[in-house]
C-alpha positions in Angstrom: 8.9 22.0 15.4 10.2 18.5 15.0 10.3 14.8 15.9 13.5 13.6 17.7 14.9 10.2 17.0 15.9 8.7 20.4 16.6 5.3 18.9 16.8 4.9 15.1 16.0 1.2 15.1 17.5 -1.1 12.5 16.9 0.6 9.1 14.6 3.6 9.2 14.1 6.0 6.3 11.6 8.3 4.7 9.8 7.0 1.6 6.9 8.1 -0.6 5.4 6.4 -3.6 8.7 6.6 -5.5 10.7 8.4 -8.1 9.4 7.1 -11.4 10.2 7.8 -15.0 14.0 8.1 -14.6 15.1 4.4 -14.9 16.6 5.1 -18.3 18.9 7.6 -16.6 20.0 4.9 -14.0 17.8 6.4 -11.2 16.0 3.7 -9.2 12.3 4.2 -8.4 12.7 3.5 -4.6 9.7 4.5 -2.5 7.7 2.6 0.2 8.1 -1.1 0.0 4.6 -1.6 1.2 2.7 1.0 -0.7 -0.7 -0.1 0.8 0.4 0.5 4.4 2.0 3.8 3.3 -1.2 5.0 1.8 -3.5 3.9 4.6 -1.3 5.7 7.2 -1.5 8.9 5.1 -5.2 8.7 4.7 -5.8 8.1 8.4 -4.0 11.4 9.2 -5.8 13.3 6.4 -2.7 13.6 4.2 -2.3 13.2 0.5 -1.2 9.7 -0.4 2.0 11.1 -2.0 3.2 12.5 1.4 6.3 10.7 2.8 6.0 8.3 5.7 8.7 6.9 8.0 9.5 3.4 6.9 10.8 1.3 9.8 12.2 -2.2 9.3 12.3 -5.1 11.8 13.5 -3.1 14.8 11.5 0.1 15.1 12.6 3.6 16.0 11.8 5.3 19.4 10.5 8.8 18.7 10.0 11.9 20.8 7.4 14.5 19.8 8.1 18.2 20.5 4.5 19.4 19.9 1.0 18.0 19.4 1.1 15.7 16.4 -1.4 13.6 14.5 0.0 10.1 13.8 -1.0 6.8 12.3 1.1 3.6 12.0 0.4 0.9 9.5 2.0 -2.3 8.1 1.2 -5.1 10.5 0.3 -6.1 14.1 2.5 -4.6 16.8 2.4 -3.3 20.4 3.4 0.2 21.1 2.9 2.8 23.8 3.6 6.3 25.1 3.8 7.4 28.7 0.0 8.1 28.6 -1.6 5.5 26.2 -1.4 2.4 24.1 -0.9 3.0 20.4 -2.7 0.7 18.0 -2.1 -0.3 14.4 -4.2 1.3 11.6 -5.6 4.0 13.9 -5.4 7.7 14.3 -3.7 9.1 17.4 -2.8 12.5 18.8 0.6 12.8 20.4 1.3 15.6 22.9 4.5 17.6 23.5 7.0 15.3 25.2 5.3 12.0 24.3 7.8 9.2 23.4 6.6 6.5 21.0 8.1 3.2 22.0 7.5 -0.2 20.2 7.3 -3.1 22.7 6.5 -6.0 20.4 7.1 -6.2 16.6 8.1 -9.9 16.4 5.8 -10.7 13.4 6.2 -7.4 11.5 8.7 -6.7 8.8 7.9 -3.0 8.1 5.9 -0.3 9.6 4.9 3.1 8.2 4.5 6.2 10.4 2.6 9.1 8.9 2.2 12.5 10.6 -0.5 15.0 9.9 0.8 17.8 7.6 3.9 15.8 6.6 7.7 15.8 7.2 10.0 18.5 6.0 12.3 16.5 3.6 14.7 16.9 0.7 12.9 16.8 -2.7 14.7 15.4 -5.7 13.1 14.7 -9.1 9.7 15.4 -7.6 10.0 12.8 -4.8 11.2 12.9 -1.2 12.0 9.1 -1.2 15.4 8.4 0.2 17.8 7.2 -2.5 20.7 5.5 -0.6 22.8 5.0 -3.7 22.8 8.7 -4.8 22.5 9.9 -1.1 19.6 12.3 -1.9 16.0 12.7 -0.9 14.5 12.0 2.5 16.5 13.1 5.5 20.0 13.9 4.3 19.9 11.1 1.8 20.4 8.4 4.4 18.8 6.2 7.1 18.0 7.8 10.4 20.5 7.9 13.3 20.1 8.4 17.0 19.7 12.2 17.8 18.4 13.2 14.4 15.8 16.0 14.6 13.3 16.0 11.7 11.2 19.1 11.1 7.5 18.9 10.5 6.0 20.8 7.6 2.8 21.5 9.5 0.9 22.0 6.3 -2.4 21.7 8.1 -5.7 21.7 6.3 -9.2 22.3 7.8 -9.4 18.5 8.2 -6.1 18.4 10.2 -7.3 21.3 12.5 -10.6 19.6 13.1 -8.8 16.3 14.0 -6.6 18.2 16.5 -9.8 19.6 18.1 -11.7 16.3 18.2 -8.8 14.3 19.7 -7.8 16.9 22.3 -9.3 14.9 25.1 -9.3 11.2 23.9 -6.0 11.3 22.0 -7.3 8.4 19.9 -10.0 8.1 17.2 -12.8 5.6 17.9 -12.4 4.2 14.4 -9.6 2.8 12.1 -9.0 0.1 9.6 -9.8 -3.4 10.9 -7.0 -5.9 10.7 -9.4 -8.5 9.3 -10.2 -6.3 6.4 -6.5 -6.3 5.5 -6.1 -10.0 5.8 -7.4 -10.3 2.2 -4.1 -8.7 1.1 -1.5 -10.0 3.6 -2.4 -13.4 5.0 -1.5 -15.8 2.1 2.0 -16.9 1.4 1.2 -17.8 -2.2 2.6 -15.4 -4.8 1.4 -15.1 -8.4 4.2 -15.1 -11.0 3.7 -14.0 -14.6 6.0 -15.7 -17.1 8.1 -13.3 -19.3 10.5 -13.8 -22.2 13.2 -14.8 -19.8 11.4 -18.1 -19.1 13.0 -19.3 -22.4 16.2 -19.6 -20.5 14.8 -22.5 -18.4 13.7 -26.1 -19.2 10.1 -26.9 -18.4 11.3 -29.2 -15.7 12.9 -26.2 -13.9 9.8 -24.1 -14.2 7.8 -27.0 -12.6 10.4 -27.4 -9.9 10.1 -23.7 -9.1 6.3 -23.9 -8.4 6.3 -27.4 -6.8 8.1 -26.7 -3.6 8.3 -23.7 -1.3 11.1 -21.2 -0.6 12.2 -19.7 2.7 13.0 -16.0 3.1 16.6 -15.7 4.2 18.5 -13.0 6.2 19.8 -11.7 2.9 16.7 -9.5 2.3 16.8 -5.7 2.0 15.4 -2.9 -0.1 17.3 -4.1 -3.1 16.2 -7.7 -3.2 15.2 -10.8 -1.3 17.1 -14.1 -1.5 14.9 -17.1 -0.9 16.2 -20.6 -0.1 14.8 -23.8 -1.6 15.1 -26.0 -4.7 18.0 -24.9 -6.8 16.9 -23.8 -10.3 19.2 -24.3 -13.4 19.2 -21.9 -16.3 20.9 -21.5 -19.7 23.5 -18.7 -19.5 25.3 -19.1 -22.8 23.1 -17.1 -25.1 21.8 -14.7 -22.5 22.2 -10.9 -23.2 24.8 -9.2 -21.0 22.2 -6.9 -19.5 18.4 -7.1 -19.4 15.8 -4.7 -18.1 14.3 -5.5 -14.7 11.5 -4.2 -12.5 10.2 -4.5 -9.0 9.1 -8.1 -8.6 11.4 -9.6 -11.2 12.7 -13.0 -10.1 16.3 -13.7 -11.1 18.1 -16.9 -10.8 21.7 -16.7 -9.6 24.4 -19.0 -11.0 24.2 -21.2 -7.9 20.4 -21.7 -8.6 19.2 -19.4 -5.9 16.2 -17.2 -6.7 16.4 -13.5 -5.9 13.3 -11.3 -6.0 14.2 -7.7 -6.9 12.6 -5.0 -4.8 12.3 -1.2 -4.8 16.0 -0.2 -4.8 17.1 -2.7 -7.5 19.6 -1.8 -10.1 18.0 -0.7 -13.4 19.6 -3.5 -15.4 20.1 -7.2 -14.5 22.6 -9.9 -15.6 20.9 -13.0 -14.4 18.2 -15.1 -16.1 14.6 -14.1 -15.2 12.1 -16.8 -14.4 9.1 -14.5 -14.1 7.7 -11.4 -12.4 5.6 -11.3 -9.3 2.2 -9.7 -10.0 2.0 -6.1 -8.9 -0.9 -6.7 -6.5 1.2 -9.1 -4.4 4.2 -6.7 -3.9 2.9 -5.0 -0.7 2.3 -8.5 0.7 5.9 -9.5 -0.2 7.3 -6.5 1.6 5.9 -7.8 4.9 7.4 -11.3 4.7 10.2 -11.6 7.2 13.1 -14.0 7.6 11.9 -17.6 8.0 8.6 -17.1 6.2 7.9 -19.7 3.5 6.7 -18.6 0.1 4.9 -20.5 -2.6 5.0 -19.4 -6.2 2.2 -20.0 -8.7 2.3 -19.2 -12.4 -0.5 -17.3 -14.0 -1.0 -15.8 -17.5 -1.3 -12.1 -18.3 -5.1 -12.3 -18.7 -5.5 -13.8 -15.2 -3.1 -11.2 -13.8 -5.1 -8.4 -15.3 -8.4 -9.8 -14.0 -6.9 -10.2 -10.5 -5.6 -6.6 -10.6 -9.1 -5.4 -11.4 -10.4 -7.3 -8.3 -7.6 -5.9 -6.2 -8.3 -2.3 -7.4 -12.0 -2.8 -6.6 -11.1 -4.0 -3.1 -8.7 -1.0 -2.6 -11.5 1.4 -3.6 -13.8 -0.1 -1.1 -11.2 0.1 1.6 -10.3 3.8 0.9 -14.0 4.8 0.5 -14.5 3.3 4.0 -11.7 5.5 5.5 -13.1 8.5 3.7 -16.6 7.8 5.0 -15.4 7.6 8.6 -13.3 10.8 8.1 -16.3 12.7 6.9 -18.3 11.6 10.0 -15.3 12.8 12.1 -15.6 16.2 10.4 -19.3 16.4 11.3 -18.7 16.1 15.1 -19.6 19.1 17.1 
């Protein structure tokens, strides 16, 4: 059976944790922009974290379900409903045949992730089902969703999935989930840690100070490739720069007009602009949720501080995921 896309929204596609290890062949990693929201959604529906989710951007899709389906939606605060119930963020729900999921308020959300129990039936390429728009492979026909698309469900149900179907048959909604306050540790701040790299040699110290002194506004020119931010112009030395330099997710390049651009998941594998630093990996999920008009502040840290912060972040993640697993085990014990 399947889900039917009644309205595709603005930019909806299937993403997993990415297609890694092929950058030297010109293949972008891709994958979910907000990996944390992606993983939480999968864990809530008893999936493996590698299972693809539906990534929806700014204007969300309207979706019809053709059979009972376990779902969870993560990524921010929103209002959504079906004909029979209200649907909440970071919580497990059971859709029935004919239910239509409709989002009624997503003003303060950039991206949402919809996981279904058992997973979607998608095209696999290089051991990933992430949609690669450049190569037009992976996901659903290698493209974003359109009105009328019908996406099959794998229905790879485990004992956990079957027990969840049984437990939610009457209530259609779990009594537990992930509290929004628990996630505020990751998402609330607009300060982003930046690690200096060798490219900082292309900037005078005054320009580095200017970059961290003010703030920058997210512009409408933000997509899966990169995010242009508006603020103090930054000048760089271009003369002795290599024609091409390796880049990664989170690399901050400075265009010739002085505008910073933060590279995101679908960036090209090589860059030709000076690099003023790289956003710390533990702040990339937060960055994915910053919408147009949000003001960002950048703060330089050294590698040792970044590593220490990453350890703290990993510890927080483990606590979060252990909490979900504990509640899931309680759910399995219900008679």
